[in-house]
C-alpha positions in Angstrom: 184.0 82.0 57.5 183.6 79.5 54.7 180.5 77.4 54.4 181.2 73.8 53.6 178.8 71.4 51.9 178.5 67.6 51.7 178.7 66.7 48.0 177.3 63.2 48.4 174.0 62.0 49.9 175.6 59.7 52.5 176.4 60.5 56.1 177.1 56.9 57.1 180.8 57.5 57.6 180.3 60.0 60.4 181.0 58.2 63.7 181.2 61.2 66.1 180.5 64.9 66.2 183.4 67.4 66.1 184.4 68.7 69.5 183.1 72.1 68.7 179.5 70.8 68.2 177.5 70.1 71.4 174.7 67.6 71.2 173.1 68.8 74.5 173.1 65.9 76.9 169.9 65.0 78.7 170.1 63.9 82.3 167.1 62.1 83.9 166.5 63.8 87.2 163.3 62.1 88.5 160.3 60.0 87.5 156.8 60.3 88.9 154.2 57.5 88.4 150.5 58.2 88.8 148.2 55.8 90.6 144.8 57.4 91.2 146.9 60.6 92.0 145.3 64.0 92.5 148.6 65.7 91.5 152.2 64.9 90.5 154.6 67.4 91.8 158.3 68.0 91.1 159.8 69.9 94.1 163.5 69.1 93.8 166.1 69.1 91.1 164.9 72.4 89.5 167.6 74.9 90.1 170.5 76.7 88.4 172.2 73.5 87.3 170.5 73.4 83.9 169.3 76.2 81.5 166.5 73.9 80.1 164.3 71.4 81.8 162.1 69.0 79.9 159.1 67.0 81.1 158.0 63.9 79.2 154.5 62.9 80.1 153.6 59.4 78.9 150.2 57.8 78.6 148.5 60.0 81.1 145.1 58.4 81.7 142.4 60.3 83.6 139.9 58.8 86.0 137.3 61.3 84.8 136.1 61.6 81.2 136.6 64.7 79.1 139.3 66.5 81.0 142.6 68.2 80.4 146.1 67.7 81.7 147.3 71.0 83.2 150.4 72.3 84.9 151.6 75.3 87.0 154.8 76.5 88.5 155.9 77.5 92.0 158.3 80.2 93.2 158.3 79.0 96.8 159.5 75.3 96.5 156.0 74.0 96.0 154.1 75.7 98.9 151.9 77.4 96.2 151.4 76.7 92.5 150.3 80.1 91.3 152.9 81.8 89.1 151.4 84.4 86.7 151.4 83.2 83.1 150.6 84.5 79.6 150.2 81.9 76.9 149.0 81.1 73.4 147.7 77.8 72.1 146.5 76.3 68.8 145.3 72.8 68.0 145.0 70.4 65.0 142.4 67.7 65.0 141.5 64.7 62.8 138.9 62.1 63.7 139.1 58.3 63.1 136.2 58.4 60.5 138.2 60.9 58.4 135.1 63.2 58.5 136.2 66.0 60.8 139.4 68.1 60.7 140.4 71.4 62.1 143.3 73.7 62.7 142.6 76.7 65.0 143.7 79.0 67.7 142.1 77.9 70.9 141.2 81.0 73.0 139.6 78.9 75.7 143.0 77.3 76.5 145.2 80.4 76.7 145.8 82.6 79.7 146.4 86.3 80.0 148.2 87.3 83.2 146.6 84.4 85.1 147.7 82.3 88.0 145.4 79.4 87.0 146.7 76.0 86.0 147.6 76.0 82.2 145.9 73.5 79.9 148.5 71.5 78.1 146.5 68.9 76.2 143.3 68.3 74.3 140.2 66.9 75.9 141.2 63.3 76.9 138.7 60.5 77.5 138.8 58.0 80.3 138.2 54.9 78.1 140.5 52.0 78.7 142.6 52.8 75.6 142.5 56.6 75.9 145.4 58.7 77.1 147.7 61.7 76.3 151.4 62.0 75.8 153.7 64.9 75.1 156.6 67.2 76.0 157.0 70.4 78.1 160.1 72.5 77.7 160.9 75.2 80.4 163.9 77.6 79.9 166.3 79.2 82.5 163.9 78.8 85.5 166.5 80.1 88.0 167.1 83.3 86.1 166.2 86.4 88.3 166.3 88.9 85.4 164.0 87.6 82.8 160.6 86.0 82.5 160.6 82.2 82.2 159.6 80.9 78.7 158.0 77.5 78.0 156.8 75.5 75.0 154.9 72.3 74.8 153.2 69.9 72.4 150.9 67.0 73.2 148.9 64.4 71.3 145.6 63.3 72.8 143.3 60.4 72.2 140.3 62.7 72.3 137.0 61.7 74.0 135.4 61.9 70.5 137.9 59.5 68.9 140.1 62.2 67.5 143.8 62.7 67.3 144.2 66.1 68.9 147.6 67.8 68.6 147.9 70.7 71.0 150.6 73.4 70.7 151.4 75.7 73.6 153.8 78.5 74.2 154.1 81.2 76.9 156.0 82.5 79.9 155.9 82.7 83.6 155.7 86.4 84.1 158.0 86.6 87.1 161.7 87.5 87.7 161.7 85.2 90.7 163.2 81.7 90.2 160.6 79.0 89.5 161.7 75.9 91.5 158.8 73.5 91.4 156.2 72.3 88.9 152.9 70.4 89.4 150.7 68.5 87.0 147.0 67.6 87.5 143.9 66.9 85.6 141.4 69.7 85.2 138.9 67.5 87.2 139.4 64.2 89.0 142.5 62.2 89.5 145.3 61.0 87.2 144.4 57.3 87.1 147.8 56.2 85.6 150.7 57.5 83.6 154.4 58.5 84.0 156.1 61.9 83.9 159.9 62.1 83.6 162.0 65.2 84.3 165.2 65.8 82.4 167.9 68.5 82.7 169.5 69.5 79.4 173.1 70.7 79.5 
């Protein structure tokens, strides 16, 4: 197969992709809006229709200071959120005063064969302008042969006035279908925020 190159620096003439290239259409399946909510749960729409599901969490603002946004999966349509997980996380931080920076593996945020809720963000404050936003990707949740992989990234307005970029990857260690997902703060309610669920074809 020959490799073809563009010999100029302009792609402005391209008006559509060739039929053989798929862009991967996103379909909005549901939206949950928090209002002093203990949890936000997605118990429908997660099935074999899509190989990838994406959650966008937008300006999640906690009622309690210095907490994390967390998530877990369910293999029984939301009756229990306790799927076994193994994960790895690292984080980059930079404060507003330009005096403190770090890039490190965060052993306190990872899980090893645990059914606990997984931390997905940095430590977010509950000041009026403090929140966290990010994306969670989950792959092939209805597959009954393999474990279920996920990756996520989030940016937090940290309680100490830092930008905290958290990176997470791991898997639900089950061959059962995962058919529901729940989000909650590590303590207290979700004061406000929006989570959107998309299916990717």
